[in-house]
N, C-alpha and C positions, 0 to 999 in steps of 0.2 A: 504494500500500500504506500501511497505517498500522501501529499496534501495539496491544497490549492497552490501553495507557495513552492513546495518541493515535490515534484513528481517522483515516480519510483526510481528514476536514474540519479536523483539527488541534486540535479542542477536547477537552481531557482528559475522560475518561469520568465524573468526578464532577460536572462542570459548575459547579464552584465556583472562582472566580478564585484564591483562596489555594492550594487544592490544585493547580490548574493551574500556577501559578508555581513551586510546590515541585517538581512533576514535571519542569518544564523545567530547574530547577536540577540535579536528579538526573541527567537525561539529559546535560546539559552537563558535569557533573562526570565522568561516565563517558567522554565524548568527550575531555576534557582528559587523563584518566588514560591512555587508550589512545594518544593522540597523544604524550604524554611517553615512552611505552614503544615507540614506532614500531609500534603494533599496530592502526592504524585499519582494516586489512584485516579485522578481526574484526567490524566493524559492518556492518549491512545496507546495501545500496547506497543506500537512500532515507533513511538516518538524518538527514542534514543537512537534507533537504527536510522531514522530519517536524518537526525543531526549528524550521525557518523558519515553517512553518504555525502551529505552536504559539505562537511569539513574535508572529506577525502578529495572532493572535487577541487577545493581551494588549494590543498596541498599539491595536487597533481599539476595545476596550472602554474603555481609558484615554482615547482621543480622545473617545468618546461621553460619558463622565462629565465630562470637562473642558468639552466643548461645552455640556452641560446646565447645569453650574454657571455658566458665563459667561452663558448665556441668563437664568438666574434673577437673577444680579447685574444684568444690563442691565435686566431688567423692574423690579427693585427701585429702581434709580437713576431710571428713567423715571417710576415711580410717585412717587418723592420729588419730582421736579421738577414734576410736575403738581400735587401737593398743596401745594407751597410757594408 
């Protein structure tokens, strides 16, 4: 199951990382509020799984961005070495 904000694949329906991270924050805030009031029973059974899928998506895109940046830096360094 998913939700209106996070379908089964875990990617927030706006498909924008900043909205996605904001939605995760909102969902986590709700979790913490319910936890503090011993009301976690009010959450759907797959709530935590939904949050995990959503945060995994963020971790994956961050990894891809960092890997791309490192690749560009490596290419620039190698180019510098060849030109020098």
